[in-house]
C-alpha positions in Angstrom: 204.9 -103.6 125.5 203.4 -101.9 128.5 200.2 -103.9 129.3 197.6 -103.3 132.0 195.5 -106.1 133.3 192.4 -105.3 135.3 191.2 -108.4 137.2 193.3 -111.0 139.0 191.1 -114.0 138.7 191.8 -117.1 136.7 191.9 -115.5 133.3 193.9 -112.5 134.5 196.4 -114.8 136.2 196.9 -117.0 133.1 197.4 -114.0 130.9 199.8 -112.3 133.3 201.8 -115.5 133.7 202.1 -116.0 130.0 203.0 -112.4 129.2 205.5 -112.1 132.1 207.3 -115.3 130.8 207.6 -113.5 127.5 209.2 -110.5 129.1 206.4 -108.1 128.6 206.0 -105.1 131.0 202.8 -106.1 132.9 200.8 -104.2 135.6 197.9 -106.0 137.3 195.2 -104.1 139.1 193.2 -106.3 141.6 191.3 -105.0 144.6 191.1 -108.4 146.4 194.0 -108.7 148.8 194.4 -112.5 148.6 194.3 -112.4 144.8 196.8 -109.5 144.6 199.1 -111.4 147.0 199.2 -114.4 144.7 200.6 -112.2 141.9 203.2 -110.7 144.1 204.4 -114.0 145.4 204.5 -116.0 142.1 204.9 -113.6 139.1 207.3 -110.9 138.1 204.7 -108.2 137.5 203.7 -104.9 139.2 200.6 -105.2 141.3 198.2 -102.4 142.3 195.7 -103.4 145.0 192.7 -101.2 143.9 189.7 -100.7 141.6 190.7 -100.8 137.9 187.6 -98.8 136.9 189.1 -95.7 138.3 191.1 -93.1 136.3 193.4 -92.2 139.2 194.3 -95.9 139.7 194.9 -96.3 136.0 197.3 -93.4 136.1 199.2 -95.1 138.8 199.6 -98.0 136.4 201.0 -95.6 133.8 198.0 -95.7 131.5 199.3 -92.8 129.4 202.1 -95.1 128.1 200.0 -98.3 127.9 199.9 -100.3 124.7 197.1 -102.5 125.7 194.3 -102.7 128.3 193.0 -106.2 129.2 189.9 -106.0 131.5 189.0 -109.5 132.7 187.2 -109.1 136.1 184.1 -111.1 136.9 182.0 -108.0 136.5 181.1 -106.9 132.9 180.4 -103.3 133.9 183.8 -102.9 135.6 185.6 -104.2 132.5 183.6 -101.9 130.2 184.4 -98.8 132.3 188.1 -99.7 132.4 188.1 -100.0 128.6 186.2 -96.7 128.1 188.7 -94.9 130.4 191.6 -96.6 128.5 190.4 -95.2 125.2 190.3 -91.7 126.7 194.0 -92.1 127.3 194.5 -93.2 123.7 195.4 -96.9 124.5 195.7 -98.6 121.0 194.1 -102.0 121.9 191.4 -102.7 124.6 190.3 -106.2 125.3 187.2 -106.8 127.4 185.8 -109.9 129.1 182.1 -109.8 128.7 179.8 -112.6 129.9 176.4 -110.9 129.2 175.8 -111.2 125.5 173.6 -108.1 125.6 176.8 -106.0 125.8 178.7 -107.8 123.2 176.5 -107.6 120.1 176.8 -105.1 117.4 173.0 -104.8 117.5 173.1 -103.5 121.1 172.1 -99.9 121.8 175.8 -99.2 122.4 178.1 -101.4 120.4 181.4 -102.7 121.8 183.3 -100.1 119.6 181.1 -97.3 121.1 182.0 -98.6 124.6 185.7 -98.3 123.8 186.2 -102.0 123.3 188.3 -103.3 120.4 188.1 -107.1 121.2 185.5 -109.0 123.2 186.6 -112.1 125.1 184.0 -114.6 126.4 185.9 -117.6 127.9 182.7 -119.7 128.3 181.7 -119.2 124.7 185.1 -120.2 123.5 185.1 -123.2 125.7 181.7 -124.3 124.4 183.0 -124.0 120.8 186.0 -126.2 121.7 183.7 -128.8 123.2 181.5 -128.7 120.1 184.6 -129.4 117.9 185.5 -132.4 120.0 182.0 -133.8 119.7 182.1 -133.4 115.9 185.5 -135.2 116.0 185.2 -137.7 118.9 188.4 -139.7 118.1 190.6 -136.8 119.3 191.2 -135.3 122.7 192.2 -132.0 121.2 191.2 -130.3 118.0 192.4 -127.1 116.4 191.8 -125.6 113.0 194.1 -123.1 111.2 193.9 -121.0 108.0 190.1 -121.1 107.9 189.9 -124.8 108.4 192.4 -125.9 105.7 194.8 -127.2 108.4 193.9 -129.3 111.4 195.8 -130.2 114.6 194.7 -133.4 116.4 195.8 -134.7 119.8 195.2 -138.5 119.8 196.0 -141.3 122.2 197.8 -144.1 120.4 196.4 -147.6 120.9 198.6 -150.7 121.4 197.5 -152.2 118.1 198.3 -149.0 116.0 200.6 -149.5 113.0 202.7 -146.4 114.0 204.1 -147.7 117.3 207.7 -148.8 117.9 208.9 -147.4 114.5 211.2 -144.4 114.0 209.1 -141.5 112.7 211.0 -141.3 109.4 209.8 -144.8 108.6 206.2 -144.3 109.4 203.5 -145.1 106.8 202.0 -141.7 107.4 200.3 -139.8 104.5 202.6 -137.2 103.1 199.8 -134.7 103.9 200.3 -134.9 107.7 203.2 -134.9 110.3 203.7 -135.7 113.9 204.7 -132.5 115.6 204.5 -133.5 119.3 204.6 -136.6 121.6 203.5 -136.7 125.2 204.1 -140.0 127.1 201.8 -141.3 129.9 204.2 -139.8 132.5 203.8 -136.3 131.0 207.2 -136.0 129.3 206.7 -134.0 126.2 208.9 -133.7 123.1 208.9 -132.1 119.6 210.1 -135.2 117.8 212.8 -135.8 115.3 213.0 -138.5 112.6 214.5 -141.0 114.9 212.0 -140.7 117.8 209.5 -143.5 118.4 205.9 -143.5 119.4 204.9 -146.0 122.2 201.5 -147.4 123.0 199.6 -144.9 125.3 201.5 -141.9 124.0 199.5 -138.8 123.1 200.6 -137.6 119.7 199.9 -134.3 118.0 199.3 -134.5 114.3 199.2 -131.5 112.0 198.2 -131.6 108.4 195.4 -131.2 105.8 192.0 -131.3 107.4 190.6 -133.8 104.8 193.5 -136.2 105.5 193.3 -136.1 109.3 189.5 -136.6 109.3 190.2 -140.2 108.2 193.2 -140.9 110.4 191.3 -143.3 112.7 192.1 -146.5 110.7 195.8 -145.8 111.0 195.6 -145.5 114.8 193.3 -148.6 115.0 190.6 -146.5 116.7 187.1 -147.6 116.3 185.4 -145.0 114.2 183.0 -143.3 116.5 180.1 -140.9 115.9 178.4 -139.0 118.6 174.6 -138.7 118.6 173.4 -139.0 122.2 175.0 -136.3 124.4 174.5 -135.7 128.2 175.6 -132.4 129.6 176.2 -132.3 133.4 175.9 -128.7 134.6 173.6 -125.9 133.3 176.0 -123.0 133.8 177.1 -120.7 131.0 179.3 -123.4 129.3 176.6 -126.0 129.5 174.0 -123.7 128.1 176.3 -122.6 125.3 177.2 -126.2 124.3 173.5 -127.1 124.2 172.8 -124.1 122.0 175.6 -125.0 119.6 174.5 -128.6 119.3 170.9 -127.4 118.6 172.2 -125.2 115.8 174.5 -127.9 114.4 173.9 -129.5 111.0 174.6 -132.9 112.6 171.7 -134.3 114.5 172.3 -134.5 118.3 169.9 -135.7 121.0 170.9 -133.7 124.1 170.1 -134.0 127.8 171.2 -131.4 130.3 171.2 -132.2 134.0 171.3 -129.2 136.4 170.9 -129.3 140.2 169.3 -125.8 140.7 165.5 -125.8 140.2 165.3 -122.1 139.2 168.2 -122.4 136.8 166.4 -125.4 135.1 163.5 -123.1 134.5 165.8 -120.5 132.8 167.4 -123.2 130.7 164.0 -124.5 129.5 163.1 -121.1 128.4 166.3 -120.6 126.4 166.6 -124.0 124.8 164.3 -125.5 122.2 165.4 -129.1 121.6 167.4 -130.0 124.7 165.8 -132.1 127.4 166.5 -130.3 130.7 166.4 -132.4 133.8 166.7 -131.3 137.5 169.1 -133.5 139.5 172.6 -134.1 140.9 175.2 -135.2 138.4 177.1 -137.0 141.1 174.2 -139.3 142.2 174.4 -142.8 140.7 170.7 -143.3 140.9 170.0 -140.1 138.9 172.5 -141.1 136.2 171.1 -144.6 136.0 167.5 -143.3 135.8 168.4 -141.0 132.9 170.1 -143.9 131.1 173.6 -142.4 131.0 175.0 -145.7 129.8 173.4 -145.1 126.4 175.1 -141.7 125.9 177.8 -141.5 123.3 179.4 -138.5 125.1 179.2 -136.9 128.5 180.3 -133.3 129.1 181.1 -132.5 132.8 180.8 -128.7 133.1 179.5 -128.0 136.5 181.9 -125.2 137.3 183.6 -127.2 140.1 186.6 -129.4 139.4 185.8 -132.0 142.1 182.2 -132.4 141.0 183.4 -132.8 137.4 185.9 -135.5 138.4 183.3 -137.5 140.3 180.8 -137.1 137.4 183.4 -138.2 134.8 184.4 -141.2 136.8 180.7 -142.3 137.1 180.3 -141.8 133.4 183.3 -144.1 132.9 181.7 -146.7 135.1 178.7 -146.6 132.8 180.8 -147.2 129.8 180.6 -143.9 128.1 183.4 -143.7 125.5 183.7 -139.9 125.1 184.0 -137.8 128.2 184.9 -134.1 128.1 185.6 -132.2 131.3 185.8 -128.5 132.1 188.9 -127.7 134.2 188.8 -124.6 136.3 192.2 -125.0 138.0 195.2 -126.1 135.9 196.7 -128.1 138.7 193.8 -130.6 138.3 194.9 -131.5 134.7 197.3 -134.3 136.0 194.4 -135.8 138.0 192.3 -136.2 134.9 195.2 -137.7 133.0 195.8 -140.2 135.8 192.2 -141.2 135.7 192.4 -141.8 131.9 190.2 -138.8 131.0 192.2 -137.1 128.2 189.6 -134.6 126.9 189.7 -131.5 129.1 188.8 -127.9 128.4 190.3 -125.0 130.4 188.3 -121.8 129.6 190.9 -119.6 131.1 193.7 -121.0 129.0 191.6 -120.6 125.9 190.9 -117.0 126.7 194.6 -116.4 127.5 195.6 -117.8 124.1 193.2 -115.4 122.4 194.7 -112.4 124.2 198.4 -113.4 124.1 198.4 -113.6 120.3 197.7 -109.9 120.1 200.9 -109.1 122.1 203.2 -110.9 119.7 205.5 -109.0 117.4 205.3 -111.6 114.7 202.3 -111.4 112.3 200.3 -113.9 114.4 196.9 -114.9 112.9 196.0 -117.6 115.4 197.5 -119.0 118.6 196.6 -122.1 120.6 198.0 -123.4 123.9 197.8 -127.2 124.5 195.7 -128.3 127.5 198.7 -129.2 129.5 200.6 -126.0 128.5 203.5 -128.0 127.1 203.5 -126.3 123.7 202.0 -123.5 121.6 200.7 -123.7 118.0 201.1 -120.4 116.2 199.9 -119.4 112.7 202.0 -116.6 111.3 201.9 -114.7 108.0 205.5 -114.4 106.9 206.5 -110.8 106.3 208.6 -110.1 103.2 211.4 -108.6 105.4 211.7 -111.5 107.8 215.2 -113.0 108.0 213.9 -116.5 106.9 212.3 -115.4 103.7 213.6 -117.2 100.5 215.6 -119.6 102.6 215.3 -123.4 102.9 214.0 -124.7 106.2 217.2 -126.9 106.6 219.3 -123.8 106.6 217.4 -121.9 109.3 218.9 -123.7 112.3 215.6 -123.6 114.1 216.1 -124.4 117.8 215.2 -127.8 119.2 211.6 -127.7 120.3 210.3 -125.7 117.3 209.0 -127.2 114.0 207.2 -125.7 111.0 204.4 -128.3 110.7 202.5 -126.8 107.7 202.6 -124.0 105.1 199.6 -122.6 103.4 200.6 -120.9 100.2 198.1 -119.4 97.8 195.4 -121.7 99.3 197.4 -124.9 99.0 198.6 -126.8 102.1 202.2 -128.0 102.1 203.8 -130.3 104.6 207.4 -129.0 104.3 210.7 -130.8 104.2 214.2 -129.5 104.7 214.4 -128.3 101.1 211.2 -126.3 101.2 211.8 -122.6 100.7 209.8 -120.1 102.7 208.2 -117.4 100.7 206.7 -113.9 101.6 203.0 -114.2 102.5 203.2 -117.9 103.5 201.0 -118.9 106.4 203.2 -120.9 108.6 201.7 -123.2 111.3 204.5 -123.5 113.9 204.6 -125.9 116.8 206.9 -124.8 119.7 207.6 -125.5 123.3 207.3 -122.4 125.6 211.0 -121.8 126.2 211.6 -121.4 122.4 208.3 -119.8 121.4 209.5 -116.6 123.1 212.2 -116.3 120.3 209.9 -116.7 117.3 210.3 -113.1 116.4 214.0 -113.7 115.7 213.0 -115.7 112.7 209.5 -114.6 111.6 209.0 -111.0 112.7 209.5 -108.1 110.2 213.1 -106.8 110.1 213.4 -103.7 112.2 209.8 -104.0 113.3 208.8 -101.4 115.9 206.0 -101.9 118.5 204.9 -98.3 118.7 201.2 -97.3 119.0 200.7 -96.9 115.3 202.0 -100.4 114.7 199.5 -101.8 117.2 196.6 -99.9 115.6 197.5 -101.3 112.2 197.8 -104.8 113.7 194.3 -104.4 115.1 193.0 -103.4 111.7 194.5 -106.4 110.0 193.1 -108.7 112.7 189.6 -107.3 112.2 189.9 -107.9 108.4 191.1 -111.5 108.8 
């Protein structure tokens, strides 16, 4: 596919890196010299140092043959104009990053479709929704749902007393409705395990299975069953505001405090929030946190927009004894720092946005795609086409590469945890766990036979995605 990315910031870089690793033909348009140089020095992509909201510049990027336009600059208006221009060149799919909700709603004077936008991406909104999921399931450091909530993936740290340690996986007393699909040790080594692999205390394991089963997994892991009621949000930016709104709208009762340094921003937050207590102060000041009784919080969310501030705030929350700490990560290189400090729940808005975008570029019939926080693996939900090479074959006969596992199958609404003798059927929803180096060859197994990525194919794919 020929893909044009307008905007070389964090989201643009994550998308370009991911797509270039999957051998897509990528052109990046970025007018900032330093950002453009970063792409030239580290990625195998074409870079045009110019304004992407300009028809002449887009023609330099070969817009007439583009299959997809991804506009992810920090400026909504630039992104919108780039997508409008792309539609004039008959680009099948346009993806637009929009932070101002006034542009993104179907009730706006001009809807996204009228502006030439097929798919709207809001990284802050997606990050807030991920944080909300973690608060509703506090025992886990990562939570993902598939097939409309029927299947759940949990990332959980295993305690020393857990019954599942030091036992080969094939001997584990796990419910037949879930499976261990990944193990990451404290040093960061990651594997997609086989039956003879062993879980050690302190390992982070990834469980995939029926949602109703995994919701009651705490007893097996010897985790104390926790429930979050008191929540303190540090930072009143777009993510902090969105989280507070989601918690106000939740059926579960939350008592929420939001601490923001800027006085004017506090006034804006007070006008936009109904039930949240908004406080003006510095999230890194011990006296402030003591005064606001942070020790009584069940969960603290550090989302100030600055990694170093988030790290300091999270460490202070740890000192106060807060059990659930969730941190926004702006730069992926800080993820190991959080892990070393024992903070295992992190959210990277750029990575989340990249996962949303990348699934649209896949030849397989991808319904959902998630990238783990540490980028060690992808979880992909695929609808199995009737012409795929694996149809009507048993899993044991597929010779799937090491590092790829079919964790769950949803067939006619029923969730199946497959074994080697399970036969794959047309229309199955497969939830596949794969490390990056093998995820790039998923189409060898699960894509339609003789599938062609022409413009009509992409338009049809977009129609199916909108219906889903």
